[in-house]
N, C-alpha and C positions, 0 to 999 in steps of 0.2 A: 551430577559435579554441585559440591556443593561453592556459596559462598566464598569462604576462607581458602578455597581450593584453588576459586576460578582467583582470585586477592593475588595467591602467591605468584599462580603461573603469570598474571596480569604483572605484574612487578618482575619478574623474568624476563619478560619478551623486551618491557618498555627499556628496563637496563642494557636492553646489548641493539637497542634502534640504529638505526646509521643515521647520523642525525640530518645529514644531506636528503638522504630518500625521502624525511620524514617533514621537512620541510614544506619539500617539490610538491609530494601528495596534498599535505593539509593548505598549501597555498589552491589550488588545483578545485578543492575542495570548498575553501573560502570564495572559489570566481562563482562555482554551480552556485552558492546563495546570499548573491550581488555583494558581499563582502571584500575589504580592502587589504584584510591580511589575517594571517592563521588564527586558527584558534588560539585561546589562550588555553583550554583546557588540557592537556598532558595526554599524547594520543598513546597504543599501545599499539598502534598497526606495525607488526613487520617487513622492516625494507628488507631487510639480509637476505637478499640471495642465496646466501650461500647454506642457512638455517631453513629455507624458506621449502624446501626439498624439490622432489619433481611436479606435477602438476597431476592430479587423478585419473586413472582409468577411468572412471564413470562418473558424470557430473548430472545430473538429474534435477532438471530447474523448471516450476511451476510457476506456470501464466493464465492469465483469466483475458479474456478479450478487448478489456480494457487498458492493457497494459504496451500503452504500445513502443517502446523502445523497445522490450523482450519479444513483439511480435515481428520487428524492423528485423532485429538481428536473427530472429529463429529460420522468414521468409528470405534473408541473406545469406544466409550462412556461416554470417559473420566469424561466430564461435566455432564452429568446426575448421574453421579455415587457421585462428587463430592459435590451437591446442589439434594438432593432427592426430596427437598420436592419447586423447582422450576420444572418449563417448561418449559426444554430448545426446541428454535426452531430454526430449519436450514434454510435460504432461500439461493440458489443460482442465481449469478448474471451478467452476460456475460463481464460485465467490470463495475470498480469501477463508475463513474459516475451515470448509473443508480444505484449503493447500497446506494450512499452518496443521493443521491435524496429521494429512500427512505426511510434510516436512518434522513433528516429532516423532513420529515412528519410526524415521530413517528411512522414509521412502521417494523424501527428497534433499536436494544438500541443498538451495539456494529457490527463492521465489518474493516475489509480488503482493502485499498485500495493501488496504486503504489503513485507518489507522483503530479501526474498533477492536478485527479480529488479534492482532501482539497484544494486547492490553483481555481476554477471554485467554490465550493460550497463557500468561504468563501466570493469572490467577489464579489456572487447573493446574497447574506449577508442568508444565512444558518446558522439553529442555533443544532453546532456540536463544538466538543474538539475535538484535537490531544492529545490521552492517553500515547499509544506507537512509539514504530517504533522497525523494522530488519535493520540489516546492509547491505551495498548498494548489488546488486546483476548487473553487467553494461552489464555481459554475457547474462544474460538473456533473452534480446532484439534488434532487430536485422528490417535494414534495407536491405528486400528482393528484386531480382526483377527475372526475369524466366533465364533460366540458358542462350537461343539464347537471351536474351532483346542488346539494343546497348548500354544499361549504365555501363560504368564500372568505375568510380570517382562519388563521390558528385556537383560535376561541372555541369557531364550531369543530373544529376535533372529540369538543367529549362528548365520552359514551360513544365515538366511533368506531368499526373496527380498519385500522389499519396497516395493512402488509410491508411488511420488509425479510430481509434475511436477518435470521439471530445473529450476531455478533458480527457481522456489517462495518463497516464508514456508514449506513444506511441507519445502522441502530441510536449512533452517537447525533447523527443530525434530526430524528424524532425526541429525542431526547431533551435536546435542546428546542428544539422548538417546542414543544410539551411545555417547558418552561419560562421560554419567552410568551407562551400565550397565561402566565398565572398562574398553569393546571396541574396539576399531579397526573404519577403518569399511572397511577387507579383512576383517573378518570379518562383514560382508553383503553381499547381494549387490543393486546399488539395480533395479526396475527401470522406468526412465523412462516414463509414460503420459503421454498430460492424462485433467483431470478426468474422462471420461467414458469414455474407453480401461480407467483403471484400475480402477472403478466395477463394469464387464463381468469385468478380468481376477478382481475381489477375490471378485467371487459365486458366478465358475466355480469360484474356488481355484487360481488360475492362479499366485496369488503368494499368499504367506502371511500378510501384513498390510497397509497400506495410512494412509501419510497424508496427510489430508485437511485444509482448510477449508473453513467454514461459506460458503454453507449448506450443498453436498455434503452436508457429515456428516451435518449434521441428516437433511436429506431419509433418507440410509444407514441411520440411525441409529431413524428410526423405519418405517423397510420394508424392515429387512434385520434378524437377530436377530446383534449383533457382540455388544462387547466394547468397554472403553475402556480398551486397555494406561496412556496417559499427553496427557493433553493438554498445553497449550503455560507451564500453570503450574511456577514454579521450572525452567522451561528456556530459553522465549523470549518473550518481550514480542509477539510478531505485529504490532508495530508497521506500518503503514497509511501509504504517503506519497503525496503527491502532486510529478508531475513534469510542466518544463514544456518547451518545446523554448523555446531560451537565445534564438530571436528573438521567443516569446510575451513572455519574461521582460525581456528588455532593452527593448522596441518600447512595450510595455504593461504594464506593470507595474497601473496603477490597473485593467484587466481582472481580475491576477490577486487585487490584492483585492475585487474586485466578486464574485471568483468565493467567495472563502472566506468573504465576506457571506451570501454565500447556501447558500452548503454550510452553518455555525453554523444558519442558520435550517432548515432541511432537516431537522437533527442534530435541533432543537428539537422539530420537526414529527412524530418520531420516535416522541421518546423522549412526547410530553404528549396525540397522538392517536396513542396506540395502535392501534386497530380501522381506522382510515382511514389511517394506514401500512401495517399490513399487507394492506389489497386493493388498498391501490395498487401494490406489492411481488411479490402475487401476480398480477394480474391482466396482471403486466408481464412477471411471469418462466416462469408455466403453476405454479411450484411450489406444492402445495398450501395453504391459510392455517395451516396442523399445521406445517408446516413452519417459513415465516417466521413464526411465532409464537416457535415454539423458537429461531428461531436471533437474534431480537432480543431473548430474553429475555437472551442468553449476550453482547450486544454493552452494552458502559456507552455513557453519553455521549461523543458522538464530538463535539466543537466542533472548525474546523480553526485552528492556528494557522502559525505561523512555525515551523520545529525551532527548540527551546532546544539548550544546550547536551548537557542529560542523556539530548535524542535523539541527537544525532552521537554522546555517545559511546555509547550503545547500539548504532548502528548501524556503527560502528566496529569495532565485539568481533565484529559475523554477518558483516564483508567478513577481519577477522582469522581464523574460527575457518575460512573456504572455501577463504584461501590458506595456512593452513599443512597441509592438505590436501592443496594444487596443485588444488583445485578448481574454481579462476583461474586463468587465464595467469600472473597478475601481484600481489603488494602491491594496496592503492588505497589515498588517503588521501581519506574520506568527503565533509572540507570541503572541498576543490577544486571541489567539483561543489556544496558547497549558497551556495543566492545570497541569504541573509539576511549571510552573513558576508563584513567584507570583507578583501581579500584583497592 
């Protein structure tokens, strides 16, 4: 679908907005981001339920172990209860790049990733939308070394082998860490591995450092003697984004609204019923309850809302950083695939 066609369709939808419903949704979204008023940018969110159509017969959701809100929904069967005539299918992925590849080829309708995967997907011309976001989680990812490593600071990364999932949020954290150290990207040796393979390489000292996110970070921290060289604090917000197929966004916006309501409810459950949440996540993931507890302690409240201007700007910074280093094939404009902006 071309940007011209998207712009035309978005304009038509915007003209048909139910004003009261739009303001209600925008207020909910503003509250999720700590704002006191609806966003100033026009929304293209279709609130007219008569035009939204029936829920889809199949809703395939991609998730990772780090997707707390989605995991809680899955374990509680909340979406199956809300959409009794829709077959909800849950597919787990090791990281965001694999999830978005599935979304882009029509194997998913909805999923959650970190900040970098959508940038790589957009640069590759994948057909998807940013539809929602959670607040930043800078303490939930880190650059780790083993306890006896000679690496003491970011400057010591020069010439070192560093494991990471290519195109993941860890990729951007490493880009920013290298910049902060005053190094060039060519000064390090990135070793692209999935989280499971990266941990194995890290423990056998085949790599010198590892950039990783929770709960893999927490699991390693509690079982392997490690040191944290840096977290995302001051380097990367480690933002989380909900992505959808263009079909779901255009034909079933009411389903997206319902998803966000349920996801925000799941977040409240995680915050207010911590022991029960730990058990749900541990039962699903097979992780020790202590790992889940540490993971959740580092995670702030994470209600789900539409992307605001600040979130889009932060995401554009991620895209620009990858473009400067030629880590993506071309520069991208994040706002081009953000569903809530009129184009």
